[in-house]
C-alpha distance (Angstrom), angle and dihedral (degrees) to the residues before:
residue distance angle dihedral
M1 . . .
G2 3.80 . .
A3 3.83 91.4 .
F4 3.78 91.2 47.7
D5 3.77 91.9 51.4
T6 3.80 90.9 48.9
M7 3.84 90.8 51.0
M8 3.80 91.5 50.0
S9 3.79 89.7 51.5
I10 3.80 91.0 52.4
R11 3.78 92.7 47.8
Q12 3.74 92.0 50.2
R13 3.78 92.7 50.5
K14 3.81 91.7 48.1
G15 3.79 88.9 50.2
V16 3.77 90.6 54.4
R17 3.78 91.8 49.9
T18 3.79 91.3 48.2
T19 3.71 90.2 52.3
E20 3.76 92.7 50.1
V21 3.89 91.0 51.6
S22 3.72 102.9 37.6
E23 3.78 99.2 37.8
D24 3.75 96.7 42.7
G25 3.78 93.0 142.0
T26 3.77 93.0 49.7
A27 3.81 92.3 48.6
Q28 3.82 91.0 51.9
Q29 3.80 90.1 51.3
E30 3.83 89.9 50.9
N31 3.77 90.1 50.4
V32 3.76 91.9 52.1
T33 3.86 89.2 50.5
L34 3.79 91.4 50.1
E35 3.89 91.4 49.6
N36 3.81 89.9 50.7
K37 3.76 94.1 51.7
P38 3.80 96.5 62.5
S39 3.80 90.0 46.9
S40 3.79 92.9 53.3
S41 3.81 90.0 42.9
C42 3.90 90.7 53.6
T43 3.78 90.5 49.1
S44 3.79 93.0 50.4
R45 3.76 90.8 47.2
R46 3.78 91.1 50.2
L47 3.82 91.8 49.9
W48 3.75 89.7 47.9
K49 3.82 91.4 51.7
I50 3.86 90.7 49.6
L51 3.76 90.3 49.2
S52 3.77 93.3 46.5
F53 3.83 91.4 47.1
T54 3.82 91.4 49.1
V55 3.84 94.8 47.7
G56 3.88 92.0 42.4
G57 3.76 92.5 48.7
A58 3.81 92.4 47.5
I59 3.80 90.3 50.1
A60 3.85 90.5 49.0
L61 3.79 91.1 52.1
C62 3.81 92.7 46.6
T63 3.78 92.8 45.8
G64 3.79 92.0 51.7
L65 3.80 93.9 47.2
L66 3.77 92.7 47.0
T67 3.84 91.1 50.8
S68 3.79 89.7 51.1
V69 3.79 93.3 50.1
Y70 3.80 91.2 43.7
L71 3.81 93.2 53.9
A72 3.84 93.5 43.9
T73 3.83 89.3 50.5
L74 3.79 91.5 50.7
H75 3.87 89.9 50.2
E76 3.82 90.9 49.9
N77 3.84 93.4 46.8
D78 3.77 92.5 47.4
L79 3.83 98.2 51.2
W80 3.83 101.9 17.1
F81 3.84 79.4 -128.4
S82 3.81 94.2 -178.6
N83 3.79 93.7 57.5
I84 3.84 105.4 42.6
K85 3.81 126.6 89.3
E86 3.74 122.9 -90.4
V87 3.79 92.5 -109.2
E88 3.82 89.7 52.4
R89 3.82 89.7 50.9
E90 3.79 89.6 53.1
I91 3.74 93.7 46.4
S92 3.77 89.2 53.3
F93 3.89 86.6 67.3
R94 3.83 93.1 83.5
T95 3.84 126.9 -159.1
E96 3.75 116.3 -21.5
C97 3.81 90.6 -3.8
G98 3.85 88.1 76.4
L99 3.72 92.8 48.6
Y100 3.82 93.9 54.2
Y101 3.83 92.2 45.2
S102 3.77 89.8 50.2
Y103 3.81 90.5 66.8
Y104 3.89 89.6 52.4
K105 3.82 88.0 52.0
Q106 3.80 91.2 45.6
M107 3.81 92.7 52.7
L108 3.83 90.8 49.7
Q109 3.79 92.0 49.7
A110 3.81 95.1 46.9
P111 3.89 114.0 107.1
S112 3.80 90.2 -122.1
L113 3.75 140.2 -1.7
V114 3.82 91.2 -106.2
H115 3.80 90.6 53.9
G116 3.81 90.2 46.8
F117 3.83 92.4 52.1
H118 3.82 90.2 48.0
D119 3.84 92.3 52.4
L120 3.83 90.4 51.1
M121 3.78 93.0 47.9
Y122 3.86 93.6 46.0
D123 3.78 101.9 32.7
N124 3.84 119.0 164.5
K125 3.80 101.1 166.3
T126 3.85 101.0 66.7
E127 3.80 92.4 63.1
S128 3.79 118.4 22.5
M129 3.86 118.3 -122.0
R130 3.80 89.9 9.7
T131 3.82 133.0 94.3
I132 3.81 111.1 -150.1
N133 3.80 136.8 176.4
L134 3.77 103.9 -121.6
L135 3.80 92.9 -165.9
Q136 3.74 87.7 58.8
R137 3.78 98.6 42.0
M138 3.83 101.1 39.6
N139 3.76 139.1 39.8
I140 3.85 95.9 -119.5
Y141 3.80 102.3 130.9
Q142 3.74 88.6 111.2
E143 3.79 91.7 59.9
V144 3.78 90.2 47.5
F145 3.84 91.7 49.6
L146 3.77 93.0 47.9
S147 3.82 93.1 47.9
V148 3.82 90.1 52.0
L149 3.80 90.0 47.3
Y150 3.77 92.9 50.0
R151 3.85 90.5 49.7
V152 3.79 92.8 49.7
L153 3.82 102.4 42.0
P154 3.80 117.1 77.7
I155 3.83 92.4 -122.5
Q156 3.83 103.1 104.8
K157 3.84 92.4 102.3
Y158 3.74 94.2 50.9
L159 3.77 106.0 34.4
E160 3.79 131.9 42.4
P161 3.80 117.0 -131.6
V162 3.73 92.3 -116.2
Y163 3.81 93.1 53.9
F164 3.77 90.9 48.2
Y165 3.75 88.6 55.4
I166 3.87 98.2 46.3
Y167 3.77 94.5 41.4
T168 3.79 89.4 53.6
L169 3.77 89.5 56.3
F170 3.77 94.2 44.4
G171 3.83 86.6 50.2
L172 3.74 90.0 54.5
Q173 3.80 88.6 57.4
A174 3.85 85.2 62.5
V175 3.76 87.4 55.7
H176 3.81 91.8 47.5
V177 3.81 95.1 51.9
A178 3.80 91.3 44.7
A179 3.80 92.4 52.2
L180 3.86 91.3 49.7
Y181 3.83 88.4 47.8
V182 3.84 89.5 52.7
T183 3.75 93.7 46.2
S184 3.77 92.4 52.5
W185 3.86 89.5 45.8
L186 3.80 90.6 52.9
L187 3.76 93.2 49.0
S188 3.80 97.2 47.5
G189 3.77 102.7 29.2
T190 3.78 95.1 -126.6
W191 3.83 131.5 85.1
L192 3.81 89.5 -138.3
S193 3.77 88.9 79.6
G194 3.76 89.8 51.4
L195 3.78 90.1 55.3
L196 3.79 91.4 49.0
A197 3.85 91.7 48.5
A198 3.83 90.9 51.6
I199 3.80 93.1 47.6
W200 3.79 91.2 47.8
Y201 3.83 89.3 49.7
V202 3.78 92.1 53.1
A203 3.81 94.9 40.0
N204 3.85 90.2 53.9
R205 3.78 95.8 38.6
T206 3.82 91.3 133.4
D207 3.78 86.9 69.3
T208 3.82 101.5 29.4
T209 3.84 103.8 49.0
R210 3.79 142.1 17.2
V211 3.81 96.3 -169.0
E212 3.84 98.6 112.7
F213 3.80 93.4 63.1
T214 3.88 104.0 21.3
I215 3.80 100.6 39.1
P216 3.82 104.3 164.1
L217 3.83 94.7 46.9
R218 3.84 111.0 133.1
E219 3.83 91.5 -123.8
N220 3.80 91.8 60.7
W221 3.75 88.9 56.8
A222 3.80 96.3 42.9
L223 3.86 107.4 38.1
P224 3.81 95.6 67.8
F225 3.82 87.6 59.1
F226 3.77 91.3 46.3
A227 3.80 88.8 53.1
I228 3.81 89.0 52.8
Q229 3.85 90.5 49.6
V230 3.85 89.8 51.2
A231 3.84 89.6 49.9
A232 3.77 92.0 48.9
I233 3.83 92.5 47.5
T234 3.80 90.0 49.0
Y235 3.80 89.1 55.1
F236 3.80 93.4 41.4
L237 3.83 92.7 54.8
R238 3.83 92.6 54.9
P239 3.83 111.8 112.1
S240 3.79 125.2 -109.4
L241 3.83 98.9 19.6
R242 3.76 118.9 171.7
P243 3.87 114.1 -109.8
L244 3.78 92.7 -113.0
S245 3.86 92.4 48.9
E246 3.79 89.4 48.7
R247 3.83 92.1 51.2
L248 3.76 92.3 48.5
A249 3.80 91.0 48.5
L250 3.83 90.3 51.1
L251 3.80 91.2 50.3
T252 3.75 91.6 49.7
I253 3.84 90.1 48.8
F254 3.77 91.8 49.9
L255 3.83 95.8 46.7
S256 3.80 93.7 45.3
T257 3.81 93.2 45.5
F258 3.83 91.0 48.9
I259 3.83 93.9 48.6
F260 3.80 91.7 45.2
S261 3.86 90.1 50.7
L262 3.79 92.3 47.8
L263 3.83 94.3 51.6
W264 3.77 102.6 48.9
Q265 3.83 132.2 43.3
F266 3.83 91.7 -150.7
N267 3.84 92.7 58.6
Q268 3.82 93.8 107.2
F269 3.84 92.5 59.1
M270 3.81 94.3 50.7
M271 3.76 92.0 45.6
L272 3.82 90.6 47.1
V273 3.85 88.2 60.4
Q274 3.74 88.4 47.6
A275 3.79 91.0 49.8
L276 3.79 91.0 48.9
G277 3.78 89.0 52.5
L278 3.75 90.7 51.0
F279 3.81 91.6 47.2
V280 3.73 92.3 54.1
L281 3.89 93.4 49.0
D282 3.77 89.8 44.1
A283 3.83 94.5 48.2
L284 3.82 90.2 49.8
D285 3.80 90.6 49.1
M286 3.79 92.1 -115.0
L287 3.79 92.2 127.6
P288 3.81 132.0 46.4
A289 3.83 107.2 -99.7
P290 3.85 95.4 -134.7
K291 3.80 92.6 54.1
A292 3.88 91.3 47.0
T293 3.82 88.7 51.3
W294 3.81 89.8 52.4
L295 3.79 90.9 53.3
Y296 3.79 94.8 48.3
A297 3.83 90.6 48.9
I298 3.80 92.9 48.8
Q299 3.77 93.1 52.7
I300 3.86 89.6 51.3
A301 3.80 91.8 46.1
A302 3.80 94.4 48.0
L303 3.76 93.0 50.1
L304 3.78 93.9 47.6
L305 3.78 91.1 51.3
V306 3.82 89.2 50.2
C307 3.72 88.6 49.1
A308 3.76 90.3 55.1
L309 3.83 91.9 49.0
Q310 3.80 90.1 49.9
F311 3.78 91.5 54.9
F312 3.79 94.2 -99.4
N313 3.79 95.7 -51.6
S314 3.85 103.6 -155.2
M315 3.80 93.8 -148.6
I316 3.85 89.3 67.6
L317 3.81 93.1 48.4
G318 3.77 90.1 51.0
S319 3.79 94.9 47.4
L320 3.85 119.0 128.1
L321 3.78 88.2 -129.6
I322 3.73 96.1 66.7
S323 3.87 91.6 43.6
F324 3.79 90.9 48.5
N325 3.77 97.9 46.6
L326 3.87 91.0 47.3
S327 3.80 90.1 49.0
V328 3.80 91.3 52.5
L329 3.74 92.8 50.6
I330 3.83 92.1 46.4
A331 3.77 93.6 45.9
R332 3.85 90.4 50.5
K333 3.85 89.3 55.3
L334 3.78 91.8 47.9
Q335 3.82 95.1 45.2
K336 3.78 109.4 50.1
N337 3.84 123.2 177.9
L338 3.74 90.3 29.1
K339 3.80 92.4 154.7
T340 3.79 100.5 49.9
G341 3.80 133.9 92.3
N342 3.76 132.9 43.6
F343 3.77 125.5 -42.5
L344 3.79 97.7 -88.1
N345 3.81 92.4 43.1
R346 3.82 91.0 52.6
L347 3.76 91.4 45.3
G348 3.73 91.2 55.2
K349 3.83 91.9 46.6
L350 3.84 88.1 50.0
L351 3.75 95.7 52.1
L352 3.87 90.4 48.0
H353 3.80 88.6 48.9
L354 3.82 91.1 53.3
F355 3.82 90.8 49.1
V356 3.77 94.1 48.7
V357 3.85 92.1 47.8
L358 3.80 92.1 48.3
C359 3.80 93.8 48.3
L360 3.81 93.6 44.8
T361 3.73 91.2 48.8
L362 3.82 96.2 51.5
F363 3.85 89.7 43.2
L364 3.84 95.0 50.6
N365 3.79 94.4 42.4
N366 3.80 92.4 48.7
M367 3.86 92.9 48.0
I368 3.84 92.7 48.4
K369 3.86 92.2 49.0
R370 3.71 91.0 47.2
A371 3.78 92.9 49.1
L372 3.77 92.7 47.5
S373 3.87 95.7 36.5
L374 3.85 89.5 -127.7
K375 3.77 122.8 -173.6
S376 3.80 101.8 145.7
D377 3.82 97.1 105.3
E378 3.79 100.7 33.8
H379 3.86 90.5 105.2
I380 3.82 89.1 59.3
F381 3.77 92.8 54.8
K382 3.81 90.2 47.5
F383 3.78 88.0 51.5
L384 3.81 92.3 48.0
K385 3.84 92.1 49.1
A386 3.78 92.4 51.6
K387 3.84 91.5 42.3
S388 3.79 90.5 52.1
G389 3.84 90.8 55.7
F390 3.81 98.5 -107.9
G391 3.80 93.5 137.5
A392 3.78 134.7 -58.4
T393 3.83 121.3 -74.1
R394 3.77 133.1 -146.2
D395 3.73 92.3 -163.1
F396 3.80 106.9 130.3
D397 3.85 95.5 -147.8
A398 3.81 94.4 48.5
N399 3.85 91.6 46.7
L400 3.79 90.3 52.9
Y401 3.82 87.6 62.3
L402 3.81 94.1 40.4
C403 3.82 91.7 55.0
E404 3.82 94.8 47.3
E405 3.80 113.0 104.6
A406 3.84 91.1 -136.6
F407 3.83 89.7 60.9
G408 3.82 96.3 38.0
L409 3.76 129.6 98.7
L410 3.81 115.8 -66.7
P411 3.84 107.3 -88.5
W412 3.80 115.2 -119.2
N413 3.83 91.2 -125.4
T414 3.86 87.8 64.5
F415 3.81 88.3 67.5
G416 3.80 89.2 49.0
R417 3.85 92.0 52.7
L418 3.84 91.6 48.1
S419 3.81 91.7 47.5
D420 3.78 91.3 53.3
T421 3.76 91.1 62.9
L422 3.87 92.9 41.0
L423 3.81 89.5 -117.3
L424 3.76 94.6 121.0
H425 3.77 92.9 47.1
A426 3.79 92.8 51.8
Y427 3.83 92.0 43.1
V428 3.81 93.8 53.6
F429 3.76 92.1 43.8
V430 3.81 94.8 51.7
L431 3.83 91.0 40.3
L432 3.85 92.1 55.5
V433 3.79 93.1 47.9
T434 3.80 96.0 45.3
V435 3.85 95.3 42.4
T436 3.80 90.1 49.4
A437 3.73 91.2 49.1
A438 3.81 93.4 45.5
L439 3.82 92.7 51.5
A440 3.77 92.2 48.1
V441 3.81 94.5 48.3
A442 3.78 93.4 42.0
L443 3.76 91.2 54.2
R444 3.73 91.2 47.7
N445 3.82 104.9 43.2
L446 3.84 107.3 -18.8
R447 3.91 96.0 -111.3
M448 3.79 132.6 124.8
K449 3.82 134.2 175.9
Y450 3.77 98.7 -159.4
L451 3.79 125.1 90.6
W452 3.76 121.4 -155.9
T453 3.77 115.6 -131.1
P454 3.83 124.3 -166.7
H455 3.80 90.5 -123.3
V456 3.79 117.1 91.7
C457 3.79 91.2 -165.0
V458 3.79 91.8 54.6
F459 3.77 93.5 44.5
A460 3.85 94.4 50.2
A461 3.75 95.3 42.5
S462 3.77 95.8 47.2
G463 3.83 89.8 46.7
L464 3.82 92.6 52.6
C465 3.80 90.2 52.6
S466 3.76 97.0 38.5
P467 3.86 117.3 116.5
E468 3.87 87.7 -155.5
V469 3.79 93.7 56.9
W470 3.78 95.5 46.1
G471 3.83 91.5 40.0
L472 3.73 92.5 53.0
L473 3.83 93.3 45.8
L474 3.83 92.7 48.9
K475 3.79 92.0 47.2
V476 3.80 91.5 51.3
T477 3.85 89.9 52.3
R478 3.87 89.7 42.3
L479 3.81 92.0 -122.2
Y480 3.84 97.3 110.2
S481 3.76 122.3 141.1
P482 3.81 127.1 142.6
A483 3.80 90.5 -116.4
R484 3.74 93.7 51.7
M485 3.81 92.5 47.2
C486 3.81 89.3 51.4
V487 3.74 92.9 49.5
M488 3.81 94.0 49.2
R489 3.83 92.2 44.2
Y490 3.82 92.1 58.8
A491 3.78 104.3 23.9
V492 3.80 97.9 56.4
P493 3.85 95.0 51.1
M494 3.73 92.0 44.5
L495 3.77 92.0 50.9
T496 3.77 88.3 47.4
L497 3.82 92.0 51.4
S498 3.81 90.6 48.0
Y499 3.88 90.2 52.7
L500 3.76 92.2 47.3
C501 3.80 92.9 49.7
C502 3.84 93.3 48.4
K503 3.83 91.6 45.9
L504 3.75 100.4 42.4
W505 3.77 105.1 35.3
P506 3.86 95.7 79.0
G507 3.79 91.2 47.6
V508 3.78 93.0 49.2
M509 3.82 91.2 50.4
D510 3.82 91.0 50.0
E511 3.83 90.7 49.6
L512 3.77 92.7 50.7
S513 3.85 91.4 49.4
E514 3.79 95.7 46.8
L515 3.82 111.4 98.8
R516 3.83 124.8 -165.6
E517 3.72 135.9 163.6
F518 3.85 135.2 -133.8
Y519 3.89 108.8 -107.1
D520 3.72 123.5 176.0
P521 3.87 106.3 132.9
D522 3.80 95.4 165.4
T523 3.78 95.6 57.8
V524 3.91 90.7 42.5
E525 3.82 87.6 52.8
L526 3.78 92.2 48.8
M527 3.78 93.2 50.5
H528 3.81 92.9 47.1
W529 3.83 90.3 51.0
I530 3.78 93.6 49.5
S531 3.80 90.2 49.1
T532 3.78 94.3 49.8
H533 3.80 104.7 32.2
T534 3.80 107.3 38.4
P535 3.77 131.4 63.5
G536 3.88 118.5 -103.5
T537 3.78 90.1 -116.2
A538 3.88 94.4 54.1
V539 3.77 116.8 129.0
F540 3.87 117.8 -138.0
A541 3.77 131.2 -160.2
G542 3.75 128.2 -166.8
S543 3.81 142.4 100.2
M544 3.79 117.0 -17.6
Q545 3.76 92.3 -122.2
L546 3.84 95.6 52.3
L547 3.83 94.6 43.1
A548 3.82 91.1 58.3
G549 3.79 87.3 61.6
V550 3.79 91.7 45.2
K551 3.80 89.7 54.4
L552 3.84 91.5 49.7
C553 3.80 99.9 42.0
T554 3.82 101.5 36.0
G555 3.83 107.6 17.5
R556 3.75 91.7 -132.5
T557 3.79 123.3 151.1
L558 3.79 120.1 -94.9
T559 3.77 135.0 -146.8
N560 3.84 93.5 -154.7
H561 3.80 139.9 -0.9
P562 3.89 140.7 -169.3
H563 3.83 96.7 -93.7
Y564 3.75 92.1 100.4
E565 3.80 103.8 175.9
D566 3.79 97.6 105.3
S567 3.81 126.5 83.4
N568 3.83 94.0 -143.4
L569 3.80 91.6 51.2
R570 3.81 91.7 49.8
A571 3.85 88.5 53.4
R572 3.86 89.2 50.1
T573 3.79 92.5 49.5
K574 3.76 92.8 49.1
A575 3.92 89.0 50.2
V576 3.80 92.0 49.5
Y577 3.79 93.4 46.0
Q578 3.81 90.0 62.6
I579 3.82 84.4 89.9
Y580 3.88 84.0 79.8
A581 3.83 94.8 43.9
K582 3.78 133.0 82.9
R583 3.81 97.8 -92.9
P584 3.81 132.9 134.5
P585 3.79 116.8 -104.6
E586 3.87 91.4 -114.0
D587 3.86 90.8 59.0
V588 3.79 93.0 47.2
H589 3.76 93.7 47.4
A590 3.79 92.8 48.4
L591 3.87 91.7 49.6
L592 3.81 92.9 48.3
R593 3.84 95.7 45.3
A594 3.79 89.7 49.7
L595 3.75 85.5 65.8
G596 3.76 94.0 47.2
T597 3.81 94.4 -106.6
D598 3.82 118.2 175.2
Y599 3.78 98.7 170.4
V600 3.78 133.4 21.8
I601 3.80 124.3 -160.3
L602 3.85 118.8 -149.3
E603 3.78 119.8 -162.3
D604 3.81 121.7 -153.3
S605 3.80 89.4 -153.7
I606 3.84 89.0 65.5
C607 3.76 99.7 35.9
H608 3.86 91.6 51.2
E609 3.80 96.9 26.9
R610 3.82 117.9 167.9
R611 3.80 100.7 163.2
H612 3.83 94.3 90.5
P613 3.81 126.2 51.3
R614 3.78 121.2 -108.2
G615 3.74 109.2 -71.9
C616 3.79 93.4 34.8
R617 3.78 100.5 60.7
L618 3.80 111.4 108.7
R619 3.78 90.8 -118.9
D620 3.80 89.2 54.0
L621 3.79 93.0 51.9
L622 3.81 89.4 50.7
D623 3.78 93.4 47.6
V624 3.78 92.7 51.2
A625 3.81 93.4 45.3
N626 3.82 88.6 50.5
G627 3.81 91.7 48.5
H628 3.85 94.1 -110.4
M629 3.78 129.7 133.1
M630 3.78 117.2 -104.3
D631 3.82 122.9 -113.9
G632 3.76 125.0 -106.7
P633 3.80 134.2 28.3
G634 3.77 115.8 -37.1
E635 3.73 142.6 78.9
N636 3.80 127.5 -59.9
D637 3.79 130.7 -162.5
P638 3.80 109.1 -94.8
D639 3.76 94.0 -119.7
L640 3.82 94.1 57.4
K641 3.82 115.5 103.5
L642 3.72 135.0 -153.1
A643 3.85 110.7 -94.4
G644 3.79 116.9 -112.0
H645 3.80 93.0 -140.6
P646 3.84 135.6 46.4
R647 3.79 122.5 -108.7
F648 3.81 109.8 -71.7
C649 3.88 98.4 -141.1
E650 3.86 89.2 53.7
E651 3.75 99.8 39.9
I652 3.80 97.3 48.3
K653 3.85 89.6 64.4
R654 3.82 90.0 64.7
D655 3.84 89.8 69.0
L656 3.77 94.1 -134.8
P657 3.84 117.3 173.2
P658 3.89 97.3 -108.5
Y659 3.82 87.0 57.8
T660 3.84 101.6 37.2
A661 3.85 88.7 53.5
L662 3.77 91.2 62.1
F663 3.80 104.6 24.4
T664 3.87 128.3 42.0
R665 3.78 118.4 -167.3
V666 3.77 109.3 -127.8
F667 3.81 102.9 165.8
R668 3.80 136.9 22.2
N669 3.80 139.2 170.2
K670 3.85 134.7 155.3
T671 3.84 91.5 -72.0
F672 3.77 111.7 24.2
H673 3.83 137.4 45.5
V674 3.83 118.1 -166.3
Y675 3.84 120.2 -160.1
K676 3.74 128.5 -171.7
L677 3.80 115.9 -141.4
A678 3.78 122.2 -128.0
R679 3.84 107.7 -116.1
D680 3.87 91.7 -151.2
R681 3.75 108.7 68.3
H682 3.75 120.4 -121.9
P683 3.78 113.6 -104.7
A684 3.77 90.9 -113.5
A685 3.83 92.2 47.8
R686 3.84 117.3 117.9
E687 3.79 137.2 -159.5
P688 3.85 112.7 -77.5
P689 3.78 105.2 -73.4
P690 3.79 117.8 -126.8
L691 3.79 115.9 -97.3
T692 3.89 115.2 -132.6
């Protein structure tokens, strides 16, 4: 049988040779046919790519616009924004939202742009007895830009200023969703994942955006540009890019990083997390070193440019991000050949590299802060220290953050909402597969294809549509074939989309048909009274959230406000909040008058707060900071003492002589109590006591 097989093989080979020689003309024709087939195949693939890109791009545009219209409609239906009074519209911009919008309003009311810029740079109404440069202290260039645009464009007859403002922000949501769509598309290779990411984003909007009820928040301005930056980085980190494509990607990354940094004061903390991620991937040789260097340098350059535009804001110069990125670049120069040698050798170099970067970062940051005498962000580090479990803190400013719901632990009902739309299931599935693959590849040769994005929707959608994820899973289960992989890659996302459409469509229709109206008569009454019964130069003290509305609706001068990134302002706020502590009237009066206060507004919702648990109520934070025991049943630290005076906000309502001599009630409704301060100090009054 072996000889027979050999003979058959020889005969077949001879037959092939004979054909090649005797049928030369036929063979040439076949070669021409074979050459033409790849050409036609390439043409059809190119046409398919163009068609796919056109359809995918059109869907991205439509998805973004529909999201924008959907959110704008929900905002209108919730407040009946088009029908309420101007003062009610302004009151609907709660907390710091009202403060930011007030500068847009101020620029529009200025006699000229030059006058408007001057008032922002030499502002003496945002903080009493102080003149501050708002362009340096706050991220309000977006309000300035919009006000200039509204003045220049011929739209005043057709569009009110407030609508121009809110439509711009809802329009940015279209940009945000489109950027997430593109990122998911780039990661998976199909626009189907982009559509799934966008739908998940909208379906889980309770947990993905706050724009419909806190429109002017800085995050709503900045996050769309952060999403553009992530999409550009995703494209930039693809292998084998053409030089022109690489340069365009770098330009997009720089511009989006710069705009993002200019629009939000917390930019440095988000980008620090991003830089740490890049550092880990770079140190493990999962990213090309030159590209990582470009990204570090772009972050530094963008922040320095923002620093210059904010009149050399020292908080930016003292940021951990600049110190960290500089340390990484310096350490890389000091430690060459970091990624050579055997496994143990590379591991030792890596640990040394981590140590060098950490020490350099702490050293540079400490030197910069000492040189600039920086204390603006110390409350954030106290908050992070307590949040990380390194001991409790009695610091009033840090506890304000710790007790805010936005900075608290993720509520369990969040997981329930994400599960209802299958987002959590998809995210956990993709996370397990990619993390397992990353660990296996890192241990073998320190390489990885996947890029982490900060968007759960993008990550889950791109993973469900990823050929690598399904290919790996099918290979592990020994079921792999190209056909099966293709079926899973498209069938699972399409089934998920079908489920989401069936589940969410009735709810969306109900939301769009539900009509409500803004109703806050007590605050409207308060603002009207302030506007008509107090002089324009009057100085008001109260809670940060309420005073932002006072500034917007009445234009009165404030003692404090919600933009908390300044050590002097934090001290002012703590002094003002003694109205809710257990302090004698003489102390409270002295503290308020030291800030130039003419009127103080007390809120029953704060004085008798029940929204937060014991220990997180504002009065509890003040008691602990002052060394006093908290009210109500529960434990107290052993070193806390009983206060020697009753709570000011409760006792002042009894109209006792020590209080009426210093505070005269001039306005009251069900929610607010306004007191005018006596200008001549009470004989028993003292100098402002020090705050611990």
